[in-house]
ChimeraX commands (.cxc) that place a marker at each C-alpha (Angstrom):
marker #1 position -2.19,101.72,88.32 radius 0.5
marker #1 position -4.17,104.84,88.68 radius 0.5
marker #1 position -4.88,107.19,85.44 radius 0.5
marker #1 position -4.09,110.89,85.17 radius 0.5
marker #1 position -5.65,113.17,82.69 radius 0.5
marker #1 position -4.37,114.72,79.40 radius 0.5
marker #1 position -3.61,118.42,78.12 radius 0.5
marker #1 position -6.17,119.59,76.15 radius 0.5
marker #1 position -3.74,121.25,73.25 radius 0.5
marker #1 position -1.27,118.12,72.15 radius 0.5
marker #1 position -3.07,115.34,74.35 radius 0.5
marker #1 position 0.31,114.30,76.51 radius 0.5
marker #1 position 0.16,114.15,80.32 radius 0.5
marker #1 position -1.37,116.78,82.75 radius 0.5
marker #1 position 1.62,117.70,84.96 radius 0.5
marker #1 position -1.17,119.30,87.35 radius 0.5
marker #1 position -3.41,115.86,86.94 radius 0.5
marker #1 position -0.42,113.96,87.36 radius 0.5
marker #1 position 0.71,115.86,91.07 radius 0.5
marker #1 position -2.51,115.32,92.33 radius 0.5
marker #1 position -2.53,111.56,91.80 radius 0.5
marker #1 position 0.53,110.92,93.36 radius 0.5
marker #1 position 0.41,109.35,96.76 radius 0.5
marker #1 position 3.06,107.10,98.97 radius 0.5
marker #1 position 2.77,104.32,97.04 radius 0.5
marker #1 position 3.41,105.88,93.53 radius 0.5
marker #1 position 6.41,103.76,91.95 radius 0.5
marker #1 position 6.72,105.48,88.71 radius 0.5
marker #1 position 5.56,107.67,86.09 radius 0.5
marker #1 position 4.43,106.18,82.40 radius 0.5
marker #1 position 4.61,109.19,80.12 radius 0.5
marker #1 position 3.15,108.84,76.59 radius 0.5
marker #1 position 4.58,110.67,74.07 radius 0.5
marker #1 position 1.27,110.32,72.65 radius 0.5
marker #1 position 0.52,111.17,69.10 radius 0.5
marker #1 position 4.13,112.00,68.30 radius 0.5
marker #1 position 4.22,114.67,70.39 radius 0.5
marker #1 position 6.66,114.57,73.35 radius 0.5
marker #1 position 5.25,115.02,77.44 radius 0.5
marker #1 position 6.93,118.13,79.30 radius 0.5
marker #1 position 10.01,116.35,80.47 radius 0.5
marker #1 position 11.58,119.03,82.38 radius 0.5
marker #1 position 8.51,118.96,84.74 radius 0.5
marker #1 position 8.02,115.22,84.93 radius 0.5
marker #1 position 11.75,115.20,85.65 radius 0.5
marker #1 position 11.52,117.53,88.46 radius 0.5
marker #1 position 8.16,115.42,89.83 radius 0.5
marker #1 position 9.94,112.38,89.71 radius 0.5
marker #1 position 13.34,113.28,91.75 radius 0.5
marker #1 position 10.96,114.82,94.52 radius 0.5
marker #1 position 9.17,111.70,95.31 radius 0.5
marker #1 position 12.46,109.06,94.02 radius 0.5
marker #1 position 9.90,107.59,91.69 radius 0.5
marker #1 position 10.83,106.02,87.58 radius 0.5
marker #1 position 10.40,107.46,84.48 radius 0.5
marker #1 position 9.04,104.71,82.06 radius 0.5
marker #1 position 8.50,106.51,78.23 radius 0.5
marker #1 position 5.76,104.63,76.08 radius 0.5
marker #1 position 7.18,106.06,72.44 radius 0.5
marker #1 position 5.35,103.74,70.71 radius 0.5
marker #1 position 3.99,106.65,68.54 radius 0.5
marker #1 position 7.16,108.76,68.81 radius 0.5
marker #1 position 10.24,107.30,66.97 radius 0.5
marker #1 position 12.27,110.38,66.16 radius 0.5
marker #1 position 10.43,113.07,68.16 radius 0.5
marker #1 position 12.87,115.40,70.17 radius 0.5
marker #1 position 12.09,117.73,73.37 radius 0.5
marker #1 position 14.42,120.42,73.30 radius 0.5
marker #1 position 16.79,118.79,71.13 radius 0.5
marker #1 position 17.01,115.43,73.20 radius 0.5
marker #1 position 15.36,112.58,71.64 radius 0.5
marker #1 position 12.56,110.67,73.38 radius 0.5
marker #1 position 12.79,107.34,74.86 radius 0.5
marker #1 position 16.61,108.59,76.49 radius 0.5
marker #1 position 15.20,110.79,79.31 radius 0.5
marker #1 position 12.97,109.11,81.52 radius 0.5
marker #1 position 14.63,105.45,83.04 radius 0.5
marker #1 position 13.69,103.76,80.38 radius 0.5
marker #1 position 11.64,104.06,77.32 radius 0.5
marker #1 position 9.17,101.51,74.76 radius 0.5
marker #1 position 8.95,101.34,71.26 radius 0.5
marker #1 position 6.52,99.74,68.88 radius 0.5
marker #1 position 7.44,98.71,65.38 radius 0.5
marker #1 position 3.58,97.55,64.87 radius 0.5
marker #1 position 3.35,97.94,61.23 radius 0.5
marker #1 position 1.39,101.00,61.07 radius 0.5
marker #1 position 4.18,102.68,63.04 radius 0.5
marker #1 position 6.44,105.64,61.60 radius 0.5
marker #1 position 8.91,102.91,62.07 radius 0.5
marker #1 position 6.90,99.45,61.12 radius 0.5
marker #1 position 7.94,96.06,60.55 radius 0.5
marker #1 position 6.65,93.21,58.92 radius 0.5
marker #1 position 4.86,91.95,61.75 radius 0.5
marker #1 position 5.05,92.86,65.40 radius 0.5
marker #1 position 7.87,93.82,67.22 radius 0.5
marker #1 position 9.38,96.00,69.64 radius 0.5
marker #1 position 12.31,97.33,71.88 radius 0.5
marker #1 position 13.26,98.46,75.30 radius 0.5
marker #1 position 15.75,101.17,76.13 radius 0.5
marker #1 position 17.39,102.10,78.60 radius 0.5
marker #1 position 21.41,103.07,80.45 radius 0.5
marker #1 position 20.39,101.57,83.36 radius 0.5
marker #1 position 22.28,98.08,83.62 radius 0.5
marker #1 position 20.08,96.42,85.80 radius 0.5
marker #1 position 16.93,97.39,83.91 radius 0.5
marker #1 position 18.15,96.25,81.12 radius 0.5
marker #1 position 19.30,93.27,82.50 radius 0.5
marker #1 position 15.80,92.54,84.01 radius 0.5
marker #1 position 14.14,93.54,80.70 radius 0.5
marker #1 position 16.22,90.86,78.54 radius 0.5
marker #1 position 14.86,88.37,81.04 radius 0.5
marker #1 position 11.28,89.21,80.63 radius 0.5
marker #1 position 11.14,88.55,77.16 radius 0.5
marker #1 position 13.16,85.53,77.49 radius 0.5
marker #1 position 11.43,83.11,79.85 radius 0.5
marker #1 position 12.63,84.74,82.95 radius 0.5
marker #1 position 16.27,83.38,81.76 radius 0.5
marker #1 position 19.45,85.01,80.60 radius 0.5
marker #1 position 20.95,81.81,80.36 radius 0.5
marker #1 position 19.68,78.76,78.79 radius 0.5
marker #1 position 17.38,76.13,81.06 radius 0.5
marker #1 position 18.34,78.49,84.07 radius 0.5
marker #1 position 14.97,80.51,84.91 radius 0.5
marker #1 position 14.45,83.28,87.94 radius 0.5
marker #1 position 11.02,83.70,87.18 radius 0.5
marker #1 position 8.05,83.81,84.91 radius 0.5
marker #1 position 8.74,85.54,81.90 radius 0.5
marker #1 position 7.32,85.46,78.44 radius 0.5
marker #1 position 8.47,85.39,74.80 radius 0.5
marker #1 position 9.09,88.97,73.53 radius 0.5
marker #1 position 12.04,88.30,71.50 radius 0.5
marker #1 position 12.33,90.32,68.10 radius 0.5
marker #1 position 13.36,87.66,65.18 radius 0.5
marker #1 position 16.06,88.52,62.76 radius 0.5
marker #1 position 13.60,89.38,59.95 radius 0.5
marker #1 position 11.70,91.78,61.89 radius 0.5
marker #1 position 15.12,93.23,62.79 radius 0.5
marker #1 position 16.30,93.31,59.36 radius 0.5
marker #1 position 13.25,95.24,57.46 radius 0.5
marker #1 position 13.21,97.50,60.73 radius 0.5
marker #1 position 17.45,97.90,59.65 radius 0.5
marker #1 position 16.41,98.92,56.25 radius 0.5
marker #1 position 13.55,101.54,56.80 radius 0.5
marker #1 position 15.39,103.13,59.53 radius 0.5
marker #1 position 17.70,105.03,56.98 radius 0.5
marker #1 position 14.80,106.43,55.98 radius 0.5
marker #1 position 12.85,107.65,59.29 radius 0.5
marker #1 position 14.18,111.11,58.92 radius 0.5
marker #1 position 12.53,111.78,55.35 radius 0.5
marker #1 position 9.28,109.83,56.07 radius 0.5
marker #1 position 9.60,112.49,59.11 radius 0.5
marker #1 position 10.17,115.58,57.37 radius 0.5
marker #1 position 7.39,114.84,54.93 radius 0.5
marker #1 position 4.99,114.16,58.23 radius 0.5
marker #1 position 5.76,117.53,59.42 radius 0.5
marker #1 position 4.93,118.77,56.27 radius 0.5
marker #1 position 1.85,117.49,56.08 radius 0.5
marker #1 position 0.98,118.87,59.33 radius 0.5
marker #1 position 1.68,122.26,59.02 radius 0.5
marker #1 position -0.22,122.21,55.81 radius 0.5
marker #1 position -3.39,121.38,57.77 radius 0.5
marker #1 position -2.22,123.78,60.46 radius 0.5
marker #1 position -2.13,126.67,58.34 radius 0.5
marker #1 position -5.14,125.91,55.55 radius 0.5
marker #1 position -7.32,124.74,58.55 radius 0.5
marker #1 position -6.72,127.35,61.54 radius 0.5
marker #1 position -9.38,129.28,60.45 radius 0.5
marker #1 position -12.33,126.95,60.37 radius 0.5
marker #1 position -14.73,127.70,62.85 radius 0.5
marker #1 position -16.03,123.76,64.64 radius 0.5
marker #1 position -12.56,121.94,64.90 radius 0.5
marker #1 position -9.66,122.24,67.05 radius 0.5
marker #1 position -6.10,122.06,65.67 radius 0.5
marker #1 position -3.14,120.48,67.93 radius 0.5
marker #1 position -0.73,122.41,69.55 radius 0.5
marker #1 position 2.83,121.93,68.85 radius 0.5
marker #1 position 5.21,123.42,71.64 radius 0.5
marker #1 position 7.86,125.51,70.94 radius 0.5
marker #1 position 10.39,123.08,72.30 radius 0.5
marker #1 position 9.15,119.99,70.47 radius 0.5
marker #1 position 9.81,118.34,67.23 radius 0.5
marker #1 position 6.37,116.26,66.91 radius 0.5
marker #1 position 6.85,113.56,64.63 radius 0.5
marker #1 position 2.76,112.92,63.84 radius 0.5
marker #1 position 2.01,109.07,64.00 radius 0.5
marker #1 position -1.27,110.49,64.05 radius 0.5
marker #1 position -2.92,114.03,63.10 radius 0.5
marker #1 position -5.98,114.22,65.39 radius 0.5
marker #1 position -8.21,117.29,65.66 radius 0.5
marker #1 position -11.22,117.68,67.37 radius 0.5
marker #1 position -15.00,118.77,66.27 radius 0.5
marker #1 position -18.47,117.87,67.83 radius 0.5
marker #1 position -19.33,116.84,64.47 radius 0.5
marker #1 position -17.20,113.99,65.08 radius 0.5
marker #1 position -19.30,111.17,63.27 radius 0.5
marker #1 position -21.58,113.34,60.59 radius 0.5
marker #1 position -18.24,115.10,59.50 radius 0.5
marker #1 position -16.33,111.42,58.76 radius 0.5
marker #1 position -19.49,110.44,57.08 radius 0.5
marker #1 position -19.31,113.33,54.97 radius 0.5
marker #1 position -15.33,113.20,54.09 radius 0.5
marker #1 position -16.11,109.31,53.26 radius 0.5
marker #1 position -18.56,110.37,50.68 radius 0.5
marker #1 position -16.05,112.32,49.49 radius 0.5
marker #1 position -13.27,110.45,49.14 radius 0.5
marker #1 position -11.60,110.75,52.51 radius 0.5
marker #1 position -10.67,108.35,54.42 radius 0.5
marker #1 position -10.18,109.19,58.50 radius 0.5
marker #1 position -9.61,107.38,61.77 radius 0.5
marker #1 position -10.64,107.38,65.56 radius 0.5
marker #1 position -7.60,107.11,67.46 radius 0.5
marker #1 position -9.25,106.21,70.56 radius 0.5
marker #1 position -13.14,106.20,70.77 radius 0.5
marker #1 position -12.75,105.54,74.83 radius 0.5
marker #1 position -11.40,107.22,77.09 radius 0.5
marker #1 position -8.85,104.18,79.20 radius 0.5
marker #1 position -10.74,105.16,82.45 radius 0.5
marker #1 position -13.78,104.01,80.38 radius 0.5
marker #1 position -12.58,100.84,79.44 radius 0.5
marker #1 position -13.77,97.30,80.82 radius 0.5
marker #1 position -10.88,96.38,81.71 radius 0.5
marker #1 position -10.39,99.55,83.55 radius 0.5
marker #1 position -13.62,98.91,86.17 radius 0.5
marker #1 position -11.61,98.44,89.11 radius 0.5
marker #1 position -9.53,101.58,89.14 radius 0.5
marker #1 position -13.17,103.47,89.02 radius 0.5
marker #1 position -12.40,106.15,87.32 radius 0.5
marker #1 position -14.33,106.32,84.65 radius 0.5
marker #1 position -16.89,109.32,86.06 radius 0.5
marker #1 position -14.25,111.64,86.66 radius 0.5
marker #1 position -13.75,115.11,85.43 radius 0.5
marker #1 position -11.17,114.49,83.09 radius 0.5
marker #1 position -10.94,115.96,79.99 radius 0.5
marker #1 position -9.96,112.62,78.31 radius 0.5
marker #1 position -13.22,111.04,79.73 radius 0.5
marker #1 position -15.57,114.54,78.66 radius 0.5
marker #1 position -13.80,114.60,74.70 radius 0.5
marker #1 position -13.15,110.81,73.35 radius 0.5
marker #1 position -16.05,111.58,71.25 radius 0.5
marker #1 position -15.13,114.33,69.29 radius 0.5
marker #1 position -11.51,113.33,68.06 radius 0.5
marker #1 position -10.94,112.36,64.62 radius 0.5
marker #1 position -7.75,111.78,62.69 radius 0.5
marker #1 position -6.83,112.80,59.40 radius 0.5
marker #1 position -4.90,111.33,56.85 radius 0.5
marker #1 position -0.57,111.47,57.17 radius 0.5
marker #1 position 2.48,109.69,55.63 radius 0.5
marker #1 position 4.47,110.77,52.97 radius 0.5
marker #1 position 2.22,109.04,50.35 radius 0.5
marker #1 position -0.15,111.65,50.31 radius 0.5
marker #1 position -0.35,113.95,47.29 radius 0.5
marker #1 position -0.75,117.43,46.76 radius 0.5
marker #1 position -3.75,117.15,45.42 radius 0.5
marker #1 position -5.08,114.81,47.90 radius 0.5
marker #1 position -4.23,117.64,50.74 radius 0.5
marker #1 position -6.25,120.06,48.72 radius 0.5
marker #1 position -9.12,117.44,48.54 radius 0.5
marker #1 position -9.02,116.66,52.19 radius 0.5
marker #1 position -9.10,120.68,53.24 radius 0.5
marker #1 position -11.63,121.69,50.82 radius 0.5
marker #1 position -13.98,118.84,52.09 radius 0.5
marker #1 position -13.76,119.68,55.62 radius 0.5
marker #1 position -14.44,123.49,55.03 radius 0.5
marker #1 position -17.13,122.62,52.93 radius 0.5
marker #1 position -18.48,120.88,55.27 radius 0.5
marker #1 position -18.50,123.68,58.18 radius 0.5
marker #1 position -19.43,126.31,55.55 radius 0.5
marker link #1:1,2 radius 0.2
marker link #1:2,3 radius 0.2
marker link #1:3,4 radius 0.2
marker link #1:4,5 radius 0.2
marker link #1:5,6 radius 0.2
marker link #1:6,7 radius 0.2
marker link #1:7,8 radius 0.2
marker link #1:8,9 radius 0.2
marker link #1:9,10 radius 0.2
marker link #1:10,11 radius 0.2
marker link #1:11,12 radius 0.2
marker link #1:12,13 radius 0.2
marker link #1:13,14 radius 0.2
marker link #1:14,15 radius 0.2
marker link #1:15,16 radius 0.2
marker link #1:16,17 radius 0.2
marker link #1:17,18 radius 0.2
marker link #1:18,19 radius 0.2
marker link #1:19,20 radius 0.2
marker link #1:20,21 radius 0.2
marker link #1:21,22 radius 0.2
marker link #1:22,23 radius 0.2
marker link #1:23,24 radius 0.2
marker link #1:24,25 radius 0.2
marker link #1:25,26 radius 0.2
marker link #1:26,27 radius 0.2
marker link #1:27,28 radius 0.2
marker link #1:28,29 radius 0.2
marker link #1:29,30 radius 0.2
marker link #1:30,31 radius 0.2
marker link #1:31,32 radius 0.2
marker link #1:32,33 radius 0.2
marker link #1:33,34 radius 0.2
marker link #1:34,35 radius 0.2
marker link #1:35,36 radius 0.2
marker link #1:36,37 radius 0.2
marker link #1:37,38 radius 0.2
marker link #1:38,39 radius 0.2
marker link #1:39,40 radius 0.2
marker link #1:40,41 radius 0.2
marker link #1:41,42 radius 0.2
marker link #1:42,43 radius 0.2
marker link #1:43,44 radius 0.2
marker link #1:44,45 radius 0.2
marker link #1:45,46 radius 0.2
marker link #1:46,47 radius 0.2
marker link #1:47,48 radius 0.2
marker link #1:48,49 radius 0.2
marker link #1:49,50 radius 0.2
marker link #1:50,51 radius 0.2
marker link #1:51,52 radius 0.2
marker link #1:52,53 radius 0.2
marker link #1:53,54 radius 0.2
marker link #1:54,55 radius 0.2
marker link #1:55,56 radius 0.2
marker link #1:56,57 radius 0.2
marker link #1:57,58 radius 0.2
marker link #1:58,59 radius 0.2
marker link #1:59,60 radius 0.2
marker link #1:60,61 radius 0.2
marker link #1:61,62 radius 0.2
marker link #1:62,63 radius 0.2
marker link #1:63,64 radius 0.2
marker link #1:64,65 radius 0.2
marker link #1:65,66 radius 0.2
marker link #1:66,67 radius 0.2
marker link #1:67,68 radius 0.2
marker link #1:68,69 radius 0.2
marker link #1:69,70 radius 0.2
marker link #1:70,71 radius 0.2
marker link #1:71,72 radius 0.2
marker link #1:72,73 radius 0.2
marker link #1:73,74 radius 0.2
marker link #1:74,75 radius 0.2
marker link #1:75,76 radius 0.2
marker link #1:76,77 radius 0.2
marker link #1:77,78 radius 0.2
marker link #1:78,79 radius 0.2
marker link #1:79,80 radius 0.2
marker link #1:80,81 radius 0.2
marker link #1:81,82 radius 0.2
marker link #1:82,83 radius 0.2
marker link #1:83,84 radius 0.2
marker link #1:84,85 radius 0.2
marker link #1:85,86 radius 0.2
marker link #1:86,87 radius 0.2
marker link #1:87,88 radius 0.2
marker link #1:88,89 radius 0.2
marker link #1:89,90 radius 0.2
marker link #1:90,91 radius 0.2
marker link #1:91,92 radius 0.2
marker link #1:92,93 radius 0.2
marker link #1:93,94 radius 0.2
marker link #1:94,95 radius 0.2
marker link #1:95,96 radius 0.2
marker link #1:96,97 radius 0.2
marker link #1:97,98 radius 0.2
marker link #1:98,99 radius 0.2
marker link #1:99,100 radius 0.2
marker link #1:100,101 radius 0.2
marker link #1:101,102 radius 0.2
marker link #1:102,103 radius 0.2
marker link #1:103,104 radius 0.2
marker link #1:104,105 radius 0.2
marker link #1:105,106 radius 0.2
marker link #1:106,107 radius 0.2
marker link #1:107,108 radius 0.2
marker link #1:108,109 radius 0.2
marker link #1:109,110 radius 0.2
marker link #1:110,111 radius 0.2
marker link #1:111,112 radius 0.2
marker link #1:112,113 radius 0.2
marker link #1:113,114 radius 0.2
marker link #1:114,115 radius 0.2
marker link #1:115,116 radius 0.2
marker link #1:116,117 radius 0.2
marker link #1:117,118 radius 0.2
marker link #1:118,119 radius 0.2
marker link #1:119,120 radius 0.2
marker link #1:120,121 radius 0.2
marker link #1:121,122 radius 0.2
marker link #1:122,123 radius 0.2
marker link #1:123,124 radius 0.2
marker link #1:124,125 radius 0.2
marker link #1:125,126 radius 0.2
marker link #1:126,127 radius 0.2
marker link #1:127,128 radius 0.2
marker link #1:128,129 radius 0.2
marker link #1:129,130 radius 0.2
marker link #1:130,131 radius 0.2
marker link #1:131,132 radius 0.2
marker link #1:132,133 radius 0.2
marker link #1:133,134 radius 0.2
marker link #1:134,135 radius 0.2
marker link #1:135,136 radius 0.2
marker link #1:136,137 radius 0.2
marker link #1:137,138 radius 0.2
marker link #1:138,139 radius 0.2
marker link #1:139,140 radius 0.2
marker link #1:140,141 radius 0.2
marker link #1:141,142 radius 0.2
marker link #1:142,143 radius 0.2
marker link #1:143,144 radius 0.2
marker link #1:144,145 radius 0.2
marker link #1:145,146 radius 0.2
marker link #1:146,147 radius 0.2
marker link #1:147,148 radius 0.2
marker link #1:148,149 radius 0.2
marker link #1:149,150 radius 0.2
marker link #1:150,151 radius 0.2
marker link #1:151,152 radius 0.2
marker link #1:152,153 radius 0.2
marker link #1:153,154 radius 0.2
marker link #1:154,155 radius 0.2
marker link #1:155,156 radius 0.2
marker link #1:156,157 radius 0.2
marker link #1:157,158 radius 0.2
marker link #1:158,159 radius 0.2
marker link #1:159,160 radius 0.2
marker link #1:160,161 radius 0.2
marker link #1:161,162 radius 0.2
marker link #1:162,163 radius 0.2
marker link #1:163,164 radius 0.2
marker link #1:164,165 radius 0.2
marker link #1:165,166 radius 0.2
marker link #1:166,167 radius 0.2
marker link #1:167,168 radius 0.2
marker link #1:168,169 radius 0.2
marker link #1:169,170 radius 0.2
marker link #1:170,171 radius 0.2
marker link #1:171,172 radius 0.2
marker link #1:172,173 radius 0.2
marker link #1:173,174 radius 0.2
marker link #1:174,175 radius 0.2
marker link #1:175,176 radius 0.2
marker link #1:176,177 radius 0.2
marker link #1:177,178 radius 0.2
marker link #1:178,179 radius 0.2
marker link #1:179,180 radius 0.2
marker link #1:180,181 radius 0.2
marker link #1:181,182 radius 0.2
marker link #1:182,183 radius 0.2
marker link #1:183,184 radius 0.2
marker link #1:184,185 radius 0.2
marker link #1:185,186 radius 0.2
marker link #1:186,187 radius 0.2
marker link #1:187,188 radius 0.2
marker link #1:188,189 radius 0.2
marker link #1:189,190 radius 0.2
marker link #1:190,191 radius 0.2
marker link #1:191,192 radius 0.2
marker link #1:192,193 radius 0.2
marker link #1:193,194 radius 0.2
marker link #1:194,195 radius 0.2
marker link #1:195,196 radius 0.2
marker link #1:196,197 radius 0.2
marker link #1:197,198 radius 0.2
marker link #1:198,199 radius 0.2
marker link #1:199,200 radius 0.2
marker link #1:200,201 radius 0.2
marker link #1:201,202 radius 0.2
marker link #1:202,203 radius 0.2
marker link #1:203,204 radius 0.2
marker link #1:204,205 radius 0.2
marker link #1:205,206 radius 0.2
marker link #1:206,207 radius 0.2
marker link #1:207,208 radius 0.2
marker link #1:208,209 radius 0.2
marker link #1:209,210 radius 0.2
marker link #1:210,211 radius 0.2
marker link #1:211,212 radius 0.2
marker link #1:212,213 radius 0.2
marker link #1:213,214 radius 0.2
marker link #1:214,215 radius 0.2
marker link #1:215,216 radius 0.2
marker link #1:216,217 radius 0.2
marker link #1:217,218 radius 0.2
marker link #1:218,219 radius 0.2
marker link #1:219,220 radius 0.2
marker link #1:220,221 radius 0.2
marker link #1:221,222 radius 0.2
marker link #1:222,223 radius 0.2
marker link #1:223,224 radius 0.2
marker link #1:224,225 radius 0.2
marker link #1:225,226 radius 0.2
marker link #1:226,227 radius 0.2
marker link #1:227,228 radius 0.2
marker link #1:228,229 radius 0.2
marker link #1:229,230 radius 0.2
marker link #1:230,231 radius 0.2
marker link #1:231,232 radius 0.2
marker link #1:232,233 radius 0.2
marker link #1:233,234 radius 0.2
marker link #1:234,235 radius 0.2
marker link #1:235,236 radius 0.2
marker link #1:236,237 radius 0.2
marker link #1:237,238 radius 0.2
marker link #1:238,239 radius 0.2
marker link #1:239,240 radius 0.2
marker link #1:240,241 radius 0.2
marker link #1:241,242 radius 0.2
marker link #1:242,243 radius 0.2
marker link #1:243,244 radius 0.2
marker link #1:244,245 radius 0.2
marker link #1:245,246 radius 0.2
marker link #1:246,247 radius 0.2
marker link #1:247,248 radius 0.2
marker link #1:248,249 radius 0.2
marker link #1:249,250 radius 0.2
marker link #1:250,251 radius 0.2
marker link #1:251,252 radius 0.2
marker link #1:252,253 radius 0.2
marker link #1:253,254 radius 0.2
marker link #1:254,255 radius 0.2
marker link #1:255,256 radius 0.2
marker link #1:256,257 radius 0.2
marker link #1:257,258 radius 0.2
marker link #1:258,259 radius 0.2
marker link #1:259,260 radius 0.2
marker link #1:260,261 radius 0.2
marker link #1:261,262 radius 0.2
marker link #1:262,263 radius 0.2
marker link #1:263,264 radius 0.2
marker link #1:264,265 radius 0.2
marker link #1:265,266 radius 0.2
marker link #1:266,267 radius 0.2
view
């Protein structure tokens, strides 16, 4: 495995970085529709075709997101969704799903999730137990009916932030490409005063989060890849990211408080 860098404006995979990392050993491209913003799939599809590579779409944060009118997860060879309770479409407990139009990949995925088997007791390889239970499926079936309404609320809140914080010096707001339907699992902006701002917001009754505090190449788990010192935007700016509250639970008064608190901090 080799890491690519991300874009500065929407934090999805950098096309130039991707091109520089492909070697004869490359088998697949994992694209992450991070924070609910789709990746630049036309360029990725072109690169994959030129190099005979598979495309795996990580849609864990992008339920219902669209790239040029097409749902993410249905563009590459295989799409992977998370139903962790905190996701835009979350179960009561852990869960996930894999989608694909490739029958061979579908069979292999089912086998991996079911102890390496299709038929009972006929284990063809070592798999795992990753089956989605009936309770989680029932909860997801009910919540799915509300996903579009919840998504519209997230977009509305994101638009409020983008409009009311656009002139605040000291922060960098995320960019939404005009071809993207971004579903805003998270609303993340950057500031060199991240830690100070987070404390100030907390003192004024505003919660915030850090997603993610350590760039993946810097994690001990990936020491073997030896990319922690690479001149990546992600390596150089992971200490500046701060997630603002977002979700249909927020009232107009709460949004006003969040925006006012940020503006007051940067006065």
